[in-house]
C-alpha positions as CSV (number, residue, x, y, z in Angstrom):
1,M,37.3,-17.1,-11.5
2,A,34.6,-14.3,-11.8
3,L,31.7,-17.0,-12.6
4,C,33.2,-18.8,-9.4
5,L,32.6,-15.7,-7.2
6,R,29.3,-14.8,-8.8
7,Q,28.0,-18.3,-7.8
8,L,29.4,-17.8,-4.1
9,F,27.7,-14.6,-3.5
10,T,24.4,-15.9,-5.2
11,Y,24.5,-18.9,-3.2
12,I,24.8,-16.7,0.0
13,A,21.6,-14.9,-1.3
14,R,20.0,-18.1,-2.3
15,Y,20.2,-19.9,0.9
16,A,20.1,-17.3,3.6
17,M,16.4,-17.2,4.1
18,L,16.1,-20.8,3.2
19,D,18.4,-21.8,6.2
20,W,17.7,-18.8,8.4
21,G,14.4,-17.5,7.3
22,P,12.2,-19.4,9.7
23,T,14.5,-18.6,12.7
24,Y,14.6,-14.9,11.6
25,L,10.6,-15.0,11.3
26,K,10.1,-16.6,14.9
27,E,12.7,-14.5,16.7
28,V,12.1,-11.0,15.0
29,K,8.7,-11.2,13.4
30,H,7.1,-13.2,16.1
31,A,6.0,-16.0,13.5
32,S,4.6,-19.4,14.4
33,L,6.3,-22.7,13.5
34,G,3.6,-23.0,11.0
35,E,4.7,-19.6,9.3
36,G,8.1,-20.3,9.4
37,G,7.4,-23.4,7.3
38,V,5.3,-21.5,5.0
39,S,8.3,-19.4,4.2
40,T,10.5,-22.1,3.1
41,A,7.7,-23.2,0.8
42,A,7.3,-19.9,-0.6
43,L,11.2,-19.6,-1.6
44,E,11.3,-23.1,-3.0
45,F,7.7,-23.2,-4.9
46,S,7.9,-19.5,-6.4
47,A,11.0,-20.9,-8.3
48,I,9.2,-23.6,-10.3
49,F,8.1,-21.8,-13.1
50,S,10.7,-18.9,-12.9
51,S,13.5,-21.1,-13.8
52,I,11.9,-22.4,-16.9
53,A,10.8,-19.0,-17.9
54,V,13.9,-17.2,-17.6
55,G,16.0,-20.1,-19.1
56,W,13.8,-19.7,-22.2
57,L,14.0,-16.0,-22.0
58,S,18.1,-16.2,-21.9
59,D,17.7,-18.2,-25.0
60,K,15.4,-15.9,-26.8
61,L,17.7,-13.1,-26.1
62,G,20.8,-14.7,-27.6
63,G,22.2,-16.3,-24.5
64,R,22.8,-13.2,-22.6
65,R,22.6,-14.9,-19.3
66,G,24.7,-12.3,-17.4
67,M,22.4,-9.6,-18.3
68,I,19.1,-11.5,-17.1
69,S,20.9,-12.9,-14.0
70,M,21.9,-9.5,-13.1
71,L,18.5,-8.1,-13.5
72,C,17.0,-11.1,-11.6
73,M,19.1,-10.2,-8.5
74,I,17.9,-6.7,-8.4
75,P,14.5,-7.8,-7.0
76,V,16.2,-10.3,-4.6
77,F,18.2,-7.3,-3.2
78,L,14.9,-5.2,-3.1
79,A,13.4,-8.2,-1.2
80,Y,15.9,-8.3,1.4
81,V,15.6,-4.8,2.0
82,G,11.7,-5.3,2.4
83,I,12.4,-8.0,4.9
84,L,14.6,-5.8,6.8
85,Y,12.2,-3.1,7.1
86,S,8.7,-4.7,7.0
87,P,6.4,-4.2,10.1
88,D,6.3,-7.1,12.5
89,N,2.5,-7.6,12.2
90,K,2.3,-7.9,8.1
91,M,3.7,-11.9,8.0
92,W,1.8,-11.8,4.7
93,L,4.2,-9.2,3.4
94,D,7.2,-11.2,4.5
95,L,6.0,-14.3,2.9
96,V,5.4,-12.5,-0.4
97,L,8.9,-11.3,-0.1
98,F,10.3,-14.7,0.4
99,G,8.4,-15.8,-2.5
100,V,10.1,-13.0,-4.6
101,I,13.6,-14.1,-3.7
102,G,12.8,-17.7,-4.6
103,F,11.4,-16.3,-8.0
104,F,14.5,-14.5,-8.9
105,V,17.3,-16.2,-7.3
106,Y,16.7,-19.9,-8.4
107,P,16.7,-18.7,-12.1
108,T,20.0,-16.8,-11.3
109,I,21.7,-20.0,-10.1
110,L,20.5,-21.9,-13.2
111,L,21.9,-19.3,-15.6
112,L,25.4,-19.0,-13.8
113,V,25.9,-22.7,-14.4
114,V,24.6,-22.6,-18.1
115,S,26.8,-19.5,-18.6
116,A,29.8,-21.3,-17.3
117,L,29.1,-24.1,-19.6
118,D,28.6,-21.8,-22.5
119,F,32.4,-20.4,-22.1
120,T,33.9,-23.7,-21.6
121,S,35.3,-26.1,-24.3
122,K,33.2,-29.4,-24.7
123,K,36.4,-31.2,-23.1
124,A,36.1,-29.2,-19.8
125,V,32.4,-28.9,-19.2
126,G,32.3,-31.4,-16.3
127,T,35.1,-29.7,-14.6
128,A,33.4,-26.2,-15.2
129,A,30.3,-27.2,-13.6
130,G,32.1,-28.9,-10.8
131,L,34.1,-25.8,-10.2
132,I,31.2,-23.7,-10.3
133,G,29.4,-26.0,-7.8
134,L,32.3,-26.0,-5.5
135,F,32.2,-22.2,-5.2
136,G,28.3,-22.5,-4.7
137,Y,28.7,-24.6,-1.8
138,L,31.4,-22.5,-0.3
139,G,29.0,-19.7,-0.5
140,R,26.7,-22.0,1.3
141,V,29.1,-22.8,4.0
142,V,30.0,-19.1,4.6
143,E,26.4,-18.3,4.9
144,G,25.2,-21.1,7.2
145,K,28.0,-20.2,9.7
146,G,28.5,-16.5,8.9
147,I,24.9,-15.6,9.1
148,G,24.4,-17.5,12.4
149,V,27.4,-16.1,14.0
150,L,26.4,-12.6,13.1
151,A,22.9,-13.0,14.3
152,E,23.7,-14.2,17.4
153,R,26.6,-11.8,18.1
154,Y,25.3,-8.7,16.5
155,G,21.6,-9.1,16.0
156,W,19.6,-10.0,12.9
157,N,19.8,-6.3,11.3
158,T,23.6,-7.1,11.0
159,A,23.0,-10.5,9.7
160,L,20.5,-8.9,7.1
161,D,23.2,-6.1,6.2
162,A,25.7,-9.0,5.5
163,I,23.2,-10.7,3.3
164,L,22.4,-7.4,1.4
165,A,26.2,-6.9,1.0
166,A,26.6,-10.4,-0.7
167,T,23.5,-9.7,-2.9
168,F,24.9,-6.7,-4.0
169,M,28.4,-8.0,-4.7
170,S,26.7,-10.8,-6.9
171,I,24.8,-7.9,-8.8
172,V,28.1,-6.0,-9.3
173,L,29.9,-9.1,-10.4
174,L,27.0,-10.1,-12.8
175,S,27.1,-6.5,-14.2
176,L,30.7,-7.5,-15.6
177,S,28.9,-10.2,-17.7
178,W,25.9,-7.8,-19.2
179,R,27.2,-8.0,-22.7
180,L,28.4,-11.6,-22.9
181,S,26.7,-14.3,-25.1
182,P,27.7,-17.7,-26.4
183,R,28.7,-16.1,-29.6
184,D,31.6,-14.3,-27.6
185,A,32.5,-17.5,-26.0
186,K,32.9,-19.2,-29.5
187,S,35.0,-16.3,-30.7
188,I,37.2,-16.5,-27.4
189,Q,37.4,-20.3,-27.9
190,S,38.4,-20.0,-31.5
191,R,41.3,-17.4,-30.8
192,N,42.5,-19.6,-28.0
193,S,42.7,-22.8,-30.3
Protein backbone atom coordinates (compact mmCIF):
# COMPACT_ATOMS: atom_id res chain seq x y z
CA MET A 1 0.00 0.00 0.00
CA ALA A 2 2.89 2.36 0.70
CA LEU A 3 4.07 1.93 -2.91
CA CYS A 4 0.60 2.82 -4.14
CA LEU A 5 0.47 6.02 -2.06
CA ARG A 6 3.94 6.98 -3.28
CA GLN A 7 2.72 6.60 -6.84
CA LEU A 8 -0.44 8.63 -6.15
CA PHE A 9 1.43 11.64 -4.78
CA THR A 10 4.21 11.41 -7.37
CA TYR A 11 1.65 11.40 -10.18
CA ILE A 12 0.17 14.61 -8.79
CA ALA A 13 3.63 16.18 -8.99
CA ARG A 14 4.19 14.68 -12.45
CA TYR A 15 1.02 15.86 -14.13
CA ALA A 16 0.34 19.14 -12.32
CA MET A 17 2.40 21.28 -14.67
CA LEU A 18 1.84 19.05 -17.67
CA ASP A 19 -1.92 19.61 -17.37
CA TRP A 20 -1.99 23.07 -15.80
CA GLY A 21 1.40 24.59 -16.65
CA PRO A 22 0.39 26.41 -19.84
CA THR A 23 -2.72 27.81 -18.14
CA TYR A 24 -0.70 28.87 -15.10
CA LEU A 25 1.93 30.56 -17.26
CA LYS A 26 -0.74 32.39 -19.27
CA GLU A 27 -2.82 33.54 -16.31
CA VAL A 28 -0.07 34.31 -13.81
CA LYS A 29 3.11 34.93 -15.80
CA HIS A 30 1.38 36.44 -18.87
CA ALA A 31 2.95 33.93 -21.26
CA SER A 32 1.94 33.55 -24.86
CA LEU A 33 0.33 30.40 -26.22
CA GLY A 34 3.68 29.43 -27.79
CA GLU A 35 5.54 29.80 -24.51
CA GLY A 36 2.92 27.62 -22.82
CA GLY A 37 3.54 24.95 -25.45
CA VAL A 38 7.28 25.17 -24.86
CA SER A 39 6.66 24.47 -21.16
CA THR A 40 5.03 21.16 -22.05
CA ALA A 41 7.93 20.27 -24.35
CA ALA A 42 10.42 21.18 -21.60
CA LEU A 43 8.70 18.77 -19.21
CA GLU A 44 8.52 15.91 -21.66
CA PHE A 45 11.87 16.14 -23.44
CA SER A 46 13.92 16.68 -20.31
CA ALA A 47 12.97 13.18 -19.16
CA ILE A 48 14.35 11.28 -22.13
CA PHE A 49 17.92 10.82 -20.95
CA SER A 50 17.29 11.14 -17.23
CA SER A 51 15.01 8.09 -17.12
CA ILE A 52 17.68 5.92 -18.73
CA ALA A 53 20.49 7.39 -16.61
CA VAL A 54 18.62 7.10 -13.30
CA GLY A 55 17.49 3.54 -14.08
CA TRP A 56 21.10 2.59 -14.80
CA LEU A 57 22.24 4.36 -11.61
CA SER A 58 19.68 2.49 -9.49
CA ASP A 59 21.00 -0.81 -10.85
CA LYS A 60 24.60 0.22 -10.12
CA LEU A 61 23.65 1.11 -6.54
CA GLY A 62 22.21 -2.34 -5.86
CA GLY A 63 18.61 -1.53 -6.73
CA ARG A 64 18.16 1.18 -4.09
CA ARG A 65 15.26 2.61 -6.04
CA GLY A 66 13.53 4.22 -3.06
CA MET A 67 16.64 6.18 -2.16
CA ILE A 68 17.17 7.42 -5.71
CA SER A 69 13.48 8.23 -6.15
CA MET A 70 13.43 10.28 -2.97
CA LEU A 71 16.55 12.16 -4.03
CA CYS A 72 14.96 12.84 -7.43
CA MET A 73 11.86 14.36 -5.83
CA ILE A 74 13.82 16.98 -3.88
CA PRO A 75 14.72 18.99 -7.03
CA VAL A 76 11.09 18.62 -8.15
CA PHE A 77 9.95 20.20 -4.88
CA LEU A 78 12.52 22.99 -5.21
CA ALA A 79 11.51 23.63 -8.83
CA TYR A 80 7.88 24.06 -7.77
CA VAL A 81 9.00 26.52 -5.10
CA GLY A 82 10.97 28.33 -7.80
CA ILE A 83 7.93 28.50 -10.10
CA LEU A 84 5.83 29.89 -7.26
CA TYR A 85 8.30 32.67 -6.47
CA SER A 86 9.95 33.41 -9.83
CA PRO A 87 9.34 36.89 -11.24
CA ASP A 88 6.78 37.34 -14.03
CA ASN A 89 9.29 38.75 -16.51
CA LYS A 90 11.66 35.73 -16.40
CA MET A 91 9.86 33.20 -18.61
CA TRP A 92 13.16 31.48 -19.37
CA LEU A 93 13.52 30.69 -15.66
CA ASP A 94 10.06 29.12 -15.51
CA LEU A 95 10.85 27.02 -18.58
CA VAL A 96 14.10 25.82 -17.00
CA LEU A 97 12.19 24.93 -13.83
CA PHE A 98 9.64 22.99 -15.89
CA GLY A 99 12.57 21.11 -17.41
CA VAL A 100 13.92 20.32 -13.93
CA ILE A 101 10.54 18.89 -12.94
CA GLY A 102 10.43 16.66 -16.00
CA PHE A 103 14.07 15.64 -15.64
CA PHE A 104 13.54 14.32 -12.12
CA VAL A 105 9.88 13.29 -11.84
CA TYR A 106 9.75 10.87 -14.78
CA PRO A 107 12.61 8.69 -13.49
CA THR A 108 10.83 8.54 -10.14
CA ILE A 109 7.69 7.20 -11.81
CA LEU A 110 9.78 4.61 -13.62
CA LEU A 111 11.58 3.52 -10.46
CA LEU A 112 8.36 3.25 -8.45
CA VAL A 113 6.99 0.69 -10.88
CA VAL A 114 10.30 -1.19 -11.01
CA SER A 115 10.52 -1.28 -7.20
CA ALA A 116 6.98 -2.67 -7.03
CA LEU A 117 8.09 -5.43 -9.36
CA ASP A 118 11.21 -6.00 -7.21
CA PHE A 119 9.03 -6.68 -4.17
CA THR A 120 6.45 -8.87 -5.85
CA SER A 121 6.58 -12.57 -6.56
CA LYS A 122 6.88 -13.58 -10.20
CA LYS A 123 3.30 -14.86 -10.07
CA ALA A 124 1.90 -11.41 -9.20
CA VAL A 125 4.00 -9.03 -11.32
CA GLY A 126 1.09 -8.07 -13.59
CA THR A 127 -1.21 -7.46 -10.64
CA ALA A 128 1.42 -5.32 -8.88
CA ALA A 129 2.04 -3.22 -11.99
CA GLY A 130 -1.69 -2.79 -12.48
CA LEU A 131 -2.29 -1.77 -8.88
CA ILE A 132 0.55 0.76 -8.96
CA GLY A 133 -0.81 2.09 -12.25
CA LEU A 134 -4.30 2.39 -10.77
CA PHE A 135 -3.04 4.57 -7.92
CA GLY A 136 -1.00 6.64 -10.35
CA TYR A 137 -4.08 7.37 -12.40
CA LEU A 138 -6.09 8.10 -9.25
CA GLY A 139 -3.42 10.70 -8.51
CA ARG A 140 -3.93 12.09 -11.99
CA VAL A 141 -7.68 12.37 -11.43
CA VAL A 142 -7.16 14.08 -8.07
CA GLU A 143 -4.65 16.46 -9.66
CA GLY A 144 -6.75 17.14 -12.75
CA LYS A 145 -9.87 18.07 -10.83
CA GLY A 146 -8.31 19.34 -7.62
CA ILE A 147 -5.78 21.79 -9.05
CA GLY A 148 -8.41 23.32 -11.32
CA VAL A 149 -10.87 23.79 -8.47
CA LEU A 150 -8.20 25.24 -6.16
CA ALA A 151 -6.93 27.64 -8.82
CA GLU A 152 -10.42 28.81 -9.71
CA ARG A 153 -11.73 29.23 -6.18
CA TYR A 154 -8.63 30.22 -4.20
CA GLY A 155 -6.02 31.29 -6.75
CA TRP A 156 -2.88 29.84 -8.23
CA ASN A 157 -0.78 30.27 -5.06
CA THR A 158 -3.12 27.89 -3.23
CA ALA A 159 -3.04 25.45 -6.14
CA LEU A 160 0.78 25.49 -6.13
CA ASP A 161 0.78 25.04 -2.36
CA ALA A 162 -1.29 21.87 -2.88
CA ILE A 163 1.19 20.64 -5.50
CA LEU A 164 4.03 21.34 -3.06
CA ALA A 165 2.18 19.41 -0.34
CA ALA A 166 1.73 16.40 -2.66
CA THR A 167 5.38 16.54 -3.69
CA PHE A 168 6.43 16.73 -0.04
CA MET A 169 4.22 13.72 0.80
CA SER A 170 5.91 11.83 -2.03
CA ILE A 171 9.32 12.65 -0.54
CA VAL A 172 8.24 11.55 2.95
CA LEU A 173 6.77 8.27 1.70
CA LEU A 174 9.80 7.58 -0.50
CA SER A 175 12.11 8.17 2.46
CA LEU A 176 10.53 5.11 4.12
CA SER A 177 12.05 2.95 1.38
CA TRP A 178 15.53 4.51 1.58
CA ARG A 179 17.30 1.30 2.61
CA LEU A 180 15.26 -1.23 0.63
CA SER A 181 16.84 -3.15 -2.23
CA PRO A 182 15.84 -6.18 -4.33
CA ARG A 183 17.97 -8.30 -1.97
CA ASP A 184 15.60 -7.35 0.85
CA ALA A 185 12.67 -8.36 -1.33
CA LYS A 186 14.12 -11.81 -1.90
CA SER A 187 14.62 -12.39 1.82
CA ILE A 188 11.05 -11.22 2.54
CA GLN A 189 9.68 -13.53 -0.17
CA SER A 190 11.68 -16.54 1.11
CA ARG A 191 10.37 -15.96 4.67
CA ASN A 192 6.78 -15.79 3.38
CA SER A 193 7.12 -18.99 1.29
